[in-house]
C-alpha positions as CSV (number, residue, x, y, z in Angstrom):
1,M,11.2,-44.4,-6.0
2,V,10.2,-41.5,-3.7
3,I,8.0,-38.6,-4.7
4,V,7.9,-35.6,-2.3
5,G,4.6,-33.7,-2.9
6,G,1.1,-35.0,-3.3
7,G,-0.3,-32.3,-5.6
8,I,-1.3,-32.7,-9.2
9,G,2.3,-33.2,-10.5
10,G,3.3,-35.7,-7.8
11,L,0.2,-37.8,-8.0
12,F,0.1,-38.0,-11.8
13,A,3.8,-39.0,-11.7
14,A,3.0,-41.8,-9.3
15,N,0.2,-43.0,-11.6
16,A,2.5,-42.9,-14.7
17,L,5.4,-44.7,-12.9
18,I,3.0,-47.4,-11.6
19,A,1.5,-47.8,-15.2
20,H,5.1,-48.5,-16.3
21,G,5.6,-51.2,-13.7
22,L,7.6,-49.2,-11.3
23,Q,7.3,-49.0,-7.5
24,V,6.8,-45.6,-5.9
25,S,5.8,-43.9,-2.6
26,V,4.4,-40.4,-2.3
27,Y,5.0,-38.2,0.8
28,E,2.8,-35.2,1.3
29,Q,3.2,-32.6,4.1
30,A,-0.5,-31.9,4.6
31,P,-2.5,-34.1,6.9
32,N,-4.9,-35.0,4.1
33,L,-4.7,-34.9,0.3
34,G,-6.7,-32.1,-1.3
35,E,-6.6,-28.8,-3.0
36,V,-8.1,-25.5,-2.0
37,G,-8.8,-23.3,-4.9
38,A,-11.0,-23.5,-7.8
39,G,-10.7,-24.5,-11.5
40,V,-7.8,-26.0,-13.5
41,F,-7.9,-26.1,-17.3
42,L,-6.9,-29.4,-18.9
43,T,-5.7,-29.2,-22.6
44,P,-5.1,-31.9,-25.2
45,N,-1.4,-32.2,-24.5
46,S,-2.1,-33.5,-21.0
47,V,-5.4,-35.2,-21.5
48,R,-3.7,-37.7,-23.9
49,Q,-1.4,-38.5,-21.0
50,L,-4.3,-38.9,-18.6
51,Q,-5.8,-41.3,-21.1
52,R,-2.7,-43.4,-21.2
53,V,-2.9,-44.1,-17.5
54,G,-6.6,-45.0,-17.8
55,L,-8.1,-41.8,-16.5
56,G,-9.7,-40.6,-19.7
57,P,-13.2,-41.7,-18.6
58,A,-12.8,-40.0,-15.2
59,V,-11.8,-36.7,-17.0
60,E,-15.0,-37.0,-19.1
61,K,-17.2,-37.7,-16.1
62,R,-15.8,-35.2,-13.6
63,G,-14.7,-32.4,-15.9
64,A,-16.6,-30.0,-18.2
65,R,-15.7,-30.1,-21.9
66,V,-15.1,-26.6,-23.3
67,G,-16.5,-26.1,-26.8
68,T,-16.2,-24.0,-29.9
69,E,-18.4,-21.2,-28.6
70,S,-15.4,-20.1,-26.4
71,R,-14.5,-16.5,-27.1
72,Y,-12.3,-13.5,-26.3
73,F,-14.0,-10.1,-25.8
74,R,-13.0,-6.6,-25.2
75,H,-13.9,-5.3,-21.7
76,D,-17.2,-4.0,-23.0
77,G,-18.3,-7.3,-24.5
78,T,-17.2,-6.6,-28.1
79,P,-16.1,-9.9,-29.6
80,I,-12.4,-10.3,-30.5
81,A,-11.8,-13.9,-31.6
82,P,-12.7,-17.5,-31.0
83,V,-10.6,-19.4,-28.5
84,Q,-8.5,-22.4,-29.7
85,V,-9.9,-25.5,-28.0
86,T,-8.6,-28.2,-30.3
87,D,-5.3,-29.5,-31.5
88,S,-4.4,-29.3,-35.2
89,S,-6.4,-32.5,-35.9
90,G,-9.6,-31.0,-34.5
91,W,-9.5,-33.2,-31.4
92,N,-11.3,-31.3,-28.6
93,A,-10.0,-32.5,-25.3
94,T,-10.2,-29.3,-23.3
95,F,-11.9,-29.5,-19.9
96,G,-12.5,-27.4,-16.9
97,M,-12.0,-29.4,-13.7
98,H,-12.1,-28.5,-10.0
99,R,-8.7,-28.9,-8.6
100,A,-10.0,-30.9,-5.7
101,D,-11.7,-33.3,-8.1
102,L,-8.5,-33.7,-10.1
103,V,-6.4,-34.5,-7.0
104,E,-9.0,-37.0,-5.8
105,M,-9.2,-38.6,-9.3
106,L,-5.4,-39.0,-9.3
107,A,-5.3,-40.3,-5.8
108,V,-8.1,-42.8,-5.8
109,T,-6.5,-44.9,-8.5
110,L,-3.3,-45.4,-6.5
111,P,-2.9,-48.5,-4.2
112,G,-3.6,-47.7,-0.6
113,E,-0.1,-48.0,0.6
114,V,1.4,-45.5,-1.9
115,V,0.5,-42.1,-0.3
116,H,1.8,-41.0,3.1
117,T,0.4,-37.7,4.4
118,G,1.7,-35.7,7.3
119,H,5.3,-35.8,6.1
120,R,6.9,-32.4,5.8
121,C,10.2,-32.7,4.1
122,S,13.1,-31.3,6.1
123,G,16.3,-32.6,4.5
124,F,18.0,-34.7,1.8
125,E,21.2,-36.5,1.3
126,Q,22.6,-39.0,-1.2
127,T,25.5,-41.4,-1.2
128,G,26.4,-43.8,-3.9
129,D,23.3,-45.6,-5.1
130,V,20.9,-44.4,-2.3
131,A,19.0,-41.1,-1.8
132,R,17.5,-40.3,1.6
133,V,14.7,-37.9,2.5
134,S,14.1,-36.8,6.1
135,F,10.9,-35.5,7.4
136,A,9.9,-33.2,10.3
137,N,8.1,-36.1,12.0
138,G,11.4,-38.0,12.3
139,A,10.8,-40.4,9.4
140,I,13.6,-41.1,7.0
141,V,12.9,-42.9,3.6
142,E,15.3,-44.2,1.0
143,G,15.1,-44.7,-2.7
144,D,17.2,-45.0,-5.8
145,I,15.4,-41.9,-7.1
146,V,13.8,-38.9,-5.4
147,I,11.4,-36.7,-7.4
148,A,10.7,-33.3,-5.9
149,A,7.2,-32.3,-6.8
150,D,6.8,-30.0,-3.8
151,G,5.8,-26.8,-5.5
152,I,7.1,-23.3,-6.0
153,H,8.4,-23.1,-2.5
154,S,10.2,-26.5,-2.9
155,E,12.2,-27.6,0.1
156,L,14.3,-29.9,-2.1
157,Q,15.1,-27.4,-4.9
158,R,18.1,-26.1,-2.9
159,F,19.8,-29.5,-3.1
160,V,19.8,-29.3,-6.9
161,T,20.6,-25.6,-7.6
162,P,21.1,-22.4,-5.7
163,P,17.7,-21.1,-4.6
164,S,15.9,-19.0,-7.2
165,R,13.6,-16.4,-5.7
166,P,10.1,-16.4,-7.1
167,V,9.3,-13.3,-9.3
168,F,6.2,-11.3,-8.4
169,H,4.5,-9.9,-11.5
170,G,2.4,-7.1,-9.9
171,S,-0.9,-8.8,-10.4
172,V,-3.5,-10.6,-8.2
173,A,-6.1,-13.1,-9.3
174,Y,-9.4,-13.1,-7.5
175,R,-10.9,-16.5,-8.0
176,G,-13.8,-18.7,-6.9
177,V,-16.7,-20.8,-8.1
178,L,-20.4,-20.3,-8.4
179,A,-23.2,-22.9,-8.6
180,H,-24.7,-22.6,-12.1
181,R,-28.2,-22.4,-10.5
182,R,-27.1,-19.0,-9.2
183,I,-26.4,-17.8,-12.7
184,P,-28.6,-20.1,-14.9
185,H,-28.1,-17.9,-18.0
186,W,-24.4,-18.6,-18.1
187,P,-23.1,-21.0,-20.8
188,T,-21.9,-24.4,-19.4
189,D,-19.7,-25.3,-22.4
190,S,-17.6,-22.2,-23.0
191,W,-14.3,-20.6,-21.9
192,L,-14.9,-16.8,-21.9
193,M,-12.3,-14.1,-21.4
194,W,-12.7,-10.3,-21.3
195,L,-9.6,-8.1,-21.8
196,G,-9.1,-4.6,-20.5
197,K,-6.3,-2.2,-19.6
198,G,-4.3,-3.8,-16.9
199,K,-7.0,-6.3,-16.1
200,H,-8.8,-9.4,-17.6
201,F,-11.6,-11.6,-16.5
202,L,-12.0,-15.3,-17.2
203,T,-14.7,-17.9,-16.7
204,F,-15.1,-21.6,-17.6
205,P,-17.3,-24.5,-16.4
206,L,-16.5,-27.3,-13.9
207,R,-18.2,-30.6,-13.0
208,G,-20.2,-30.9,-16.2
209,G,-21.4,-27.3,-15.9
210,E,-22.7,-27.6,-12.3
211,L,-20.2,-24.9,-11.3
212,I,-18.8,-21.9,-13.1
213,N,-15.2,-21.0,-12.3
214,Y,-14.2,-17.3,-12.4
215,V,-10.9,-15.5,-12.2
216,G,-10.5,-11.7,-12.1
217,F,-6.9,-10.5,-12.8
218,V,-6.1,-7.1,-11.4
219,P,-3.0,-5.0,-10.6
220,A,-1.6,-5.3,-7.1
221,D,-0.4,-2.3,-5.1
222,Q,2.2,-4.2,-3.2
223,E,3.9,-7.5,-3.3
224,M,1.9,-10.2,-1.4
225,K,2.9,-13.7,-0.4
226,E,1.9,-16.3,-2.9
227,S,-1.2,-18.1,-1.7
228,W,-4.0,-20.3,-3.0
229,S,-6.2,-19.4,0.0
230,A,-5.8,-15.7,1.0
231,P,-9.3,-14.2,1.5
232,G,-10.4,-11.5,-0.9
233,D,-13.1,-8.9,-0.6
234,P,-16.0,-9.4,-3.1
235,D,-16.9,-5.7,-3.0
236,V,-13.3,-4.8,-4.1
237,L,-13.6,-7.4,-6.9
238,R,-16.9,-6.0,-8.1
239,A,-15.4,-2.5,-8.1
240,E,-12.5,-3.6,-10.2
241,F,-14.8,-4.6,-13.0
242,A,-17.5,-2.0,-12.7
243,G,-18.4,-0.6,-16.1
244,W,-17.3,-3.7,-17.9
245,D,-19.6,-6.0,-19.9
246,P,-22.9,-6.3,-17.9
247,R,-22.5,-10.1,-18.0
248,I,-19.6,-9.8,-15.6
249,G,-21.5,-7.6,-13.2
250,S,-24.4,-10.1,-13.1
251,L,-22.0,-12.9,-12.3
252,L,-20.1,-10.9,-9.6
253,S,-23.4,-9.8,-8.0
254,Q,-23.7,-13.5,-6.9
255,V,-20.2,-13.7,-5.3
256,E,-20.4,-13.9,-1.5
257,A,-16.8,-15.0,-0.9
258,T,-13.6,-15.0,-3.0
259,F,-10.0,-15.8,-2.7
260,R,-6.9,-13.8,-3.7
261,W,-3.9,-15.3,-5.4
262,A,-0.7,-13.3,-6.1
263,L,1.0,-14.1,-9.4
264,Y,4.5,-15.4,-9.2
265,D,6.8,-17.4,-11.5
266,R,10.5,-18.0,-11.5
267,E,13.3,-17.5,-14.1
268,P,14.0,-20.8,-15.9
269,L,16.4,-22.9,-13.7
270,P,19.9,-23.8,-15.1
271,T,19.4,-27.4,-14.0
272,W,16.7,-29.7,-12.5
273,T,18.8,-32.7,-11.5
274,Q,21.6,-33.5,-9.0
275,G,22.5,-37.2,-8.9
276,R,19.5,-39.2,-7.9
277,L,17.3,-36.1,-7.2
278,T,15.2,-34.3,-9.8
279,L,12.6,-31.6,-9.9
280,L,9.1,-31.8,-11.4
281,G,6.2,-29.4,-11.9
282,D,6.3,-26.1,-10.0
283,A,9.4,-27.1,-8.2
284,A,11.2,-26.9,-11.5
285,H,9.1,-24.4,-13.5
286,P,6.4,-22.4,-11.8
287,M,4.6,-20.3,-14.4
288,L,2.0,-17.7,-14.7
289,P,-1.5,-18.9,-15.5
290,H,-1.9,-17.0,-18.7
291,L,-1.6,-20.1,-20.9
292,G,-3.4,-22.4,-18.5
293,Q,-0.4,-24.7,-18.6
294,G,0.8,-25.2,-15.0
295,A,-0.9,-28.5,-14.3
296,N,-0.7,-29.6,-18.0
297,Q,3.1,-29.2,-18.0
298,S,3.4,-31.0,-14.7
299,I,1.5,-33.9,-16.2
300,E,3.8,-33.9,-19.3
301,D,6.8,-34.0,-16.9
302,G,5.4,-37.0,-15.1
303,M,4.8,-39.0,-18.2
304,A,8.2,-38.1,-19.7
305,L,9.9,-39.1,-16.5
306,A,8.1,-42.4,-16.2
307,T,8.7,-43.3,-19.8
308,I,12.4,-42.8,-19.4
309,L,12.8,-44.4,-16.0
310,A,11.0,-47.5,-17.3
311,H,14.1,-48.2,-19.3
312,A,16.6,-47.5,-16.5
313,N,18.0,-49.5,-13.5
314,R,19.6,-48.5,-10.3
315,N,22.9,-47.8,-12.0
316,T,21.6,-45.9,-15.0
317,S,18.9,-43.9,-13.0
318,P,21.0,-40.7,-12.7
319,A,21.6,-40.7,-16.5
320,A,17.9,-41.2,-17.0
321,L,17.1,-38.2,-14.8
322,L,19.5,-36.1,-16.9
323,A,17.8,-37.3,-20.1
324,Y,14.4,-36.3,-18.6
325,E,15.8,-32.8,-17.8
326,R,17.2,-32.4,-21.3
327,L,13.9,-33.4,-22.8
328,R,11.8,-31.1,-20.8
329,R,13.8,-28.0,-19.7
330,E,13.6,-26.0,-23.0
331,R,9.9,-26.8,-23.7
332,V,8.7,-25.6,-20.3
333,A,11.0,-22.6,-20.5
334,Q,9.3,-21.6,-23.7
335,V,5.9,-22.1,-22.1
336,Q,7.0,-20.0,-19.1
337,R,8.0,-17.2,-21.4
338,G,4.9,-17.6,-23.5
339,A,2.7,-17.2,-20.3
340,R,4.5,-14.0,-19.4
341,E,4.0,-12.6,-23.0
342,N,0.4,-13.7,-23.1
343,G,-0.3,-12.0,-19.8
344,L,0.9,-8.7,-21.2
345,R,-1.3,-9.3,-24.3
346,Y,-4.3,-10.0,-22.1
347,D,-3.8,-6.9,-20.1
348,S,-3.6,-4.7,-23.2
349,A,0.0,-3.6,-22.7
350,N,0.0,-2.6,-26.3
351,S,-1.9,0.7,-26.5
352,D,-3.1,-0.1,-30.0
353,L,-6.1,-2.4,-29.4
354,G,-6.3,-3.3,-33.0
355,V,-2.8,-4.8,-32.8
356,R,-3.7,-6.5,-29.6
357,D,-6.8,-8.0,-31.1
358,A,-4.8,-9.2,-34.1
359,E,-2.3,-10.9,-31.8
360,I,-5.1,-12.6,-29.9
361,T,-6.5,-14.0,-33.2
362,A,-3.1,-15.1,-34.4
363,H,-2.3,-16.8,-31.1
364,A,-4.5,-19.7,-32.1
365,A,-1.6,-21.1,-34.1
366,F,0.6,-21.2,-31.0
367,R,-2.1,-22.9,-29.1
368,R,-2.4,-25.6,-31.7
369,R,1.3,-26.3,-31.6
370,L,1.2,-26.4,-27.8
371,Y,-1.8,-28.8,-27.8
372,D,-0.3,-31.0,-30.6
373,H,2.7,-31.9,-28.5
374,D,3.0,-35.5,-27.3
375,V,5.9,-36.1,-24.9
376,V,5.9,-39.9,-25.2
377,P,7.6,-40.4,-28.6
378,E,10.5,-38.1,-27.6
379,A,10.7,-39.7,-24.2
380,K,10.9,-43.1,-25.8
381,A,13.7,-42.0,-28.1
382,A,15.6,-40.5,-25.1
383,A,15.2,-43.7,-23.2
384,T,16.4,-45.8,-26.1
385,A,19.6,-43.7,-26.2
386,L,20.3,-44.8,-22.6
387,I,20.3,-48.5,-23.4
């Protein structure tokens, strides 16, 4: 099997496939594996999948567990509600992780011959029981299955469905990390969010509390190209949150460099699969960050796909890919829509803040359902139906 894309989704899928006894190769366009950017939030629905491939201890070691002191606030610091950090059973498996740490953690467990860097996908074809991917460096690889995990600007998506233009949502996220020693008063076990008109500000810990991840969401005057690494102006960021809770000002006073990330998603796709090619992660369902589920849903994808493919053979693989799509497409569409709705809630689109605050409080029930989900039993049932 061939995976195109060596980010979080592609690398986790490789781990899950290997854990199910399947052979896989990963092809990444960058010369080296890695992630620019800052924090990613892992929640129970994906952590249980990371545990299944033996990465639970690594998450505990390299992440920062987020606890029950996590809170939502109004922009001036007035408390609104606790943040839901457990599933319905009370299991707390919510962690802040640096994206680069997560990618390294997923990559280091793979056999040395699995990942091939410096391979930018340039084409695809399939005939009969073989799928072929071509790369800009002249390489051509074959497999009975190709998994496109190549992101929101997926090169392979067009071979599955007519291209869907990413939708810009009029906001920009300024993001970065600070060493905790720069802000020693800051809690190292809490996810904290402040909500204001058209803006919100988020922090959570990374690396056992050694780092504090921050994200400031602000309106954008014009559409900008989606990027994880566009430079931002710290003074502009500070001005955006002037007059907010003084805790935010004290944190931002320490920021010397920041990055700017324009917020895009895509309307849910009508199909993810064409023959022996299927989409995974942001190639299938890019979503806004307002539920913290982009990486988590990619991890769910990878486990669902591996569980189903473990029961397939070369002849039944296309049917297995369709079963994976049926299992996942509506769930992630709901999460995509939920992220959009939550963004409006966070940015106080409802002028009645009392109503907004009540919605924030009630949203804990949705979070519990989201975190309760375990993709494996459903995937096993889907796989059994193929036999």
